[in-house]
N, C-alpha and C positions, 0 to 999 in steps of 0.2 A: 617373463618379468625381466626388466633390466636390472642388473645387480653390479654394484660397484664395491670392491674391496679395498680399503684404505689402510695402508700400513704406516703406523706412527712409530718413528724412530725413538728408541730408549734415550738418546741424547738429549731429547727435549724435556726429560723429567725435571720438574721443579721450575719450570720456566713459565712466565706469563703467557708466552706463544702457545704452549700446550693447553692451558686452561682456556684460552680464547678459541683455539681450534676445536676443542671438545664441545665447548658452547654452541659454536656454528654447526657443527655436524649434528649435534643432537636436536637442535632447535630450528635451523634455518633450511636444512637440506631435505627435499621431500622424497627423492628417489630411495629405493632400498640400499641400505648400506650394511657392510660387515667391516668391524675394525680389527686390526691385528696390532698388538703392542710388541715392541722389542722387549728385551730383559732389562734394559737400563741399569740402575745400581744393583739390583739383585744378581744379574749377570756378572757384573764387576766383582761382587762378592764371591762368585763361584771362582773366577779366575784368581783371586787373591788366595782363597783356600787351597786351590790346586797348587799354586806356586809354593805356598808354605808346607803343604802336606800332599806331595805328588800322588796323583792317581791317574788312571788312563782316561783317554779322551771320550770313550763311550760313557763312562759315568759322568764326566764333565758335560757332555751333550744333554744328557738326560736331567741334570741338575739345571742346566740353562734353560731347558723346557720348563722346568719348574719355576724358573726365574719370570718367564713370560707370563705364566699362570698367576704369579703373586702381583706382577704389574697390572695384568687385566683386571684383577680383583680390586686393586687400589683405585684404577681409572673408572671403574663402575660406580664408585662412591661420588663421582663428580657431578653426576646429572641423574634425575629419576628415570629417564628413558633408557640409560646405558644398564647392560647386564652382561656379566661374564659368562661365557658358554664353553664347554670343553669338547664338543663334537660337532660334526657337520649336521647331524639331526637336530641338535639343539640350536643351531644357527636357524634352520628352517622354522622350527617352533617359535623362536623369538621373533623373527621377521613377521610370522603370522599373526603375532600378538600385538604388532606395532611398536616393539622394542627396538633397540639399536644394539645388536650383539657385538661384544668384544670377544672375538675367538681366542682361546689359547690352546695349546697343543696337548692337553691331557691324553687324547686319544692315540697320540704318537709316541708316548713315553715308553712303551714296551718294545719300541722298535718298529720299523716300517721298511718294507723292501725298496721303496723308491727314495728313501732318504738316508743318506750317509750319517752316521753317529760321529761327528767331528765338529770342532770349533769352525770348520770351513764352511759349514752350512748354518746360516744365520737366519734371523726372522724375515729377512727380505726374501730368501729362497722359499722359506715356509709360506709366506704370503702368497707368492707366485703360485706355489703347489695348491694351496687352498683355493686360489681364484680359478685354476684349471678345474680343480674337483667340483666346485660349485657352478661351473660354467658361467663364470661372471663375464660382463661385458667390458669392464675396465678394472685396471689395477693402478692405484695411485700410491706412490711411495713418498711419504712426507719427510723430507730431509732438512738437516740444519744447514746445508749449503745449496746454492743454486748451480744448475748444470745446464749446457747448452740443449735447446729444445729438441734437437734431433739426435740426441746420443743414444746409440745401441746399447742393449744389454752388454755385448763384450767390451764396448768403450767404457761403460759405467763400471764394470768389474776390474778393468785395467787401471781405471783411476782410483780403485778402492772405494768408490761409492757405494758399491754392493758387493756381495762376497763372490768368490770364484766360481761357485756352482750356479749362481742366479741365471746366466745365460742358458743353461740347460733347462732349467724349470721355465724360464721365460719362453723357450721354444715350444713348449708343451700347451702354453697358454694361447688361446686364439683371439683373445680380446686386445684392446690397447693398453699400453703402459705409459704412465705420466710420472714424472719425477717433479714434486712440488716442493721447491726451496723457499725461503723466507720471502721472496719477491712476488710469490704466487698468492700469499695470504689475502691480499685486498680483493683478489678476483677468484676466490675459493669457490663460490657457487657456480661460476662459470665452467668449472672443471667437471660438473655433473651433468648428465642429460636431463633435459625438462621432461617431467613425467607427462605421458599422454592422458588427455581427459577422456573419460568413457563417453561415447556418444549415445 
């Protein structure tokens, strides 16, 4: 099965672009997809609380994972086909039911040996980790800025488009990686493989 993981940046929260993209992904794309949402304003709230009432980055990381969960739950209300899921097994179940899962990292909250508990690991790296775990064919990062088409993971990290750990997770992923800025929206469907018809 051809599978695409689509990471939607939390910076799109509250925008018309986000609502439009969710509608397109849920209604117009026929290939199997898994969405990953950033933490958006919920993650911003964690940063604000940590600044006002200092606590270590391990707890901040876990609260940021909770932020991704909250945003996934909110986004799941935007279309009947969307559903928030907290494990890789639930992703598989949702896809089998014809749903469009929005994965949130509840399964990682207790810690995972592959993932540093730090602000330096963001939802971009978690999306790349998930794409490798699911053996997806493609990872699409939906961003609020356009980047050169041939940008490498290292170049994206150097430009602060993704986090510093992203190149390491990208190296474990054997599929293709696409960064979709605003200029890609009009040709969104072209970023996904055409499903094969049964013979």
